[in-house]
TORSEKE-752368 format. One record per residue (C-alpha): residue in three letters; x, y, z; chain. Coordinates in nm, 2 decimals, padded with zeros to 4 digits. Example, Ala and Ser with C-alpha at 12.3 -4.5 7.8 and 13.67 -1.06 7.14 Angstrom:
// residues 2
@residuo = ALA, x = 01.23, y = -00.45, z = 00.78, cadena = A
@residuo = SER, x = 01.37, y = -00.11, z = 00.71, cadena = A
// end
This chain:
// residues 83
@residuo = MET, x = 00.66, y = -01.09, z = -01.21, cadena = A
@residuo = PRO, x = 00.49, y = -01.41, z = -01.08, cadena = A
@residuo = ALA, x = 00.12, y = -01.41, z = -01.04, cadena = A
@residuo = LEU, x = -00.02, y = -01.36, z = -00.70, cadena = A
@residuo = PRO, x = -00.14, y = -01.67, z = -00.52, cadena = A
@residuo = ASP, x = -00.52, y = -01.70, z = -00.48, cadena = A
@residuo = HIS, x = -00.52, y = -01.61, z = -00.11, cadena = A
@residuo = ALA, x = -00.35, y = -01.28, z = -00.19, cadena = A
@residuo = ALA, x = -00.65, y = -01.16, z = -00.40, cadena = A
@residuo = ALA, x = -00.81, y = -01.06, z = -00.07, cadena = A
@residuo = LEU, x = -00.52, y = -00.84, z = 00.01, cadena = A
@residuo = SER, x = -00.55, y = -00.67, z = -00.33, cadena = A
@residuo = GLN, x = -00.92, y = -00.60, z = -00.25, cadena = A
@residuo = GLU, x = -00.85, y = -00.48, z = 00.10, cadena = A
@residuo = PHE, x = -00.58, y = -00.24, z = -00.02, cadena = A
@residuo = PRO, x = -00.70, y = -00.09, z = -00.35, cadena = A
@residuo = GLY, x = -00.45, y = 00.19, z = -00.32, cadena = A
@residuo = TRP, x = -00.16, y = -00.06, z = -00.35, cadena = A
@residuo = THR, x = -00.02, y = -00.28, z = -00.62, cadena = A
@residuo = LEU, x = 00.09, y = -00.62, z = -00.47, cadena = A
@residuo = TRP, x = 00.33, y = -00.88, z = -00.62, cadena = A
@residuo = LEU, x = 00.54, y = -01.18, z = -00.52, cadena = A
@residuo = SER, x = 00.90, y = -01.16, z = -00.64, cadena = A
@residuo = GLY, x = 01.09, y = -01.44, z = -00.79, cadena = A
@residuo = THR, x = 01.28, y = -01.47, z = -00.46, cadena = A
@residuo = GLY, x = 00.96, y = -01.52, z = -00.26, cadena = A
@residuo = ARG, x = 00.94, y = -01.18, z = -00.11, cadena = A
@residuo = TRP, x = 00.60, y = -01.00, z = -00.10, cadena = A
@residuo = TRP, x = 00.60, y = -00.64, z = -00.23, cadena = A
@residuo = ALA, x = 00.36, y = -00.35, z = -00.24, cadena = A
@residuo = SER, x = 00.38, y = -00.01, z = -00.41, cadena = A
@residuo = ARG, x = 00.15, y = 00.28, z = -00.37, cadena = A
@residuo = ARG, x = -00.07, y = 00.37, z = -00.67, cadena = A
@residuo = ASP, x = -00.07, y = 00.74, z = -00.58, cadena = A
@residuo = ALA, x = 00.20, y = 00.99, z = -00.52, cadena = A
@residuo = LEU, x = 00.32, y = 01.10, z = -00.18, cadena = A
@residuo = SER, x = 00.33, y = 01.47, z = -00.08, cadena = A
@residuo = ALA, x = 00.62, y = 01.62, z = 00.11, cadena = A
@residuo = ALA, x = 00.40, y = 01.60, z = 00.42, cadena = A
@residuo = ASP, x = 00.33, y = 01.23, z = 00.37, cadena = A
@residuo = GLN, x = 00.71, y = 01.17, z = 00.33, cadena = A
@residuo = ALA, x = 00.78, y = 01.37, z = 00.64, cadena = A
@residuo = ALA, x = 00.52, y = 01.16, z = 00.83, cadena = A
@residuo = GLY, x = 00.71, y = 00.84, z = 00.73, cadena = A
@residuo = CYS, x = 00.51, y = 00.73, z = 00.43, cadena = A
@residuo = VAL, x = 00.70, y = 00.53, z = 00.17, cadena = A
@residuo = LEU, x = 00.62, y = 00.42, z = -00.19, cadena = A
@residuo = PHE, x = 00.74, y = 00.06, z = -00.16, cadena = A
@residuo = LEU, x = 00.71, y = -00.21, z = 00.11, cadena = A
@residuo = HIS, x = 00.84, y = -00.57, z = 00.13, cadena = A
@residuo = ALA, x = 00.79, y = -00.86, z = 00.37, cadena = A
@residuo = ASP, x = 00.84, y = -01.23, z = 00.40, cadena = A
@residuo = GLY, x = 00.47, y = -01.31, z = 00.38, cadena = A
@residuo = PRO, x = 00.13, y = -01.17, z = 00.31, cadena = A
@residuo = ALA, x = 00.03, y = -01.12, z = 00.67, cadena = A
@residuo = ALA, x = 00.35, y = -00.92, z = 00.74, cadena = A
@residuo = LEU, x = 00.30, y = -00.71, z = 00.43, cadena = A
@residuo = ALA, x = -00.07, y = -00.64, z = 00.53, cadena = A
@residuo = ALA, x = 00.05, y = -00.52, z = 00.87, cadena = A
@residuo = GLN, x = 00.30, y = -00.29, z = 00.70, cadena = A
@residuo = ILE, x = 00.04, y = -00.15, z = 00.47, cadena = A
@residuo = ARG, x = -00.20, y = -00.09, z = 00.76, cadena = A
@residuo = ALA, x = 00.07, y = 00.10, z = 00.94, cadena = A
@residuo = GLN, x = 00.15, y = 00.31, z = 00.64, cadena = A
@residuo = GLU, x = -00.22, y = 00.39, z = 00.59, cadena = A
@residuo = ALA, x = -00.24, y = 00.50, z = 00.95, cadena = A
@residuo = LEU, x = 00.02, y = 00.76, z = 00.88, cadena = A
@residuo = ARG, x = -00.19, y = 00.95, z = 00.62, cadena = A
@residuo = PRO, x = -00.50, y = 01.15, z = 00.70, cadena = A
@residuo = ARG, x = -00.82, y = 00.99, z = 00.58, cadena = A
@residuo = SER, x = -00.88, y = 01.29, z = 00.35, cadena = A
@residuo = GLN, x = -00.57, y = 01.18, z = 00.16, cadena = A
@residuo = SER, x = -00.69, y = 00.83, z = 00.07, cadena = A
@residuo = PRO, x = -00.60, y = 00.69, z = -00.28, cadena = A
@residuo = GLY, x = -00.93, y = 00.82, z = -00.42, cadena = A
@residuo = ASN, x = -00.85, y = 01.17, z = -00.29, cadena = A
@residuo = PRO, x = -00.48, y = 01.23, z = -00.32, cadena = A
@residuo = ARG, x = -00.49, y = 01.60, z = -00.27, cadena = A
@residuo = GLY, x = -00.70, y = 01.58, z = 00.05, cadena = A
@residuo = GLN, x = -01.00, y = 01.76, z = -00.10, cadena = A
@residuo = SER, x = -01.33, y = 01.74, z = 00.07, cadena = A
@residuo = ALA, x = -01.60, y = 01.54, z = -00.09, cadena = A
@residuo = ALA, x = -01.87, y = 01.77, z = -00.22, cadena = A
// end
């Protein structure tokens, strides 16, 4: 897997719940770091995304994150309340 270009480091920081990489064919990929529940999958969440460039991938990740409730963010995969 090729190293991410320097400008992609910002994407990695913006989306800590995702692993990002640039394939040998020049496609940008992202995979979730956490598992999806059945409800997440029913809502349209997916484990992997790909795009032609970093801006398009960022837009897809933002759309995916909008499908999940805030309580199910990567730091809280079971939707538990912070106590």
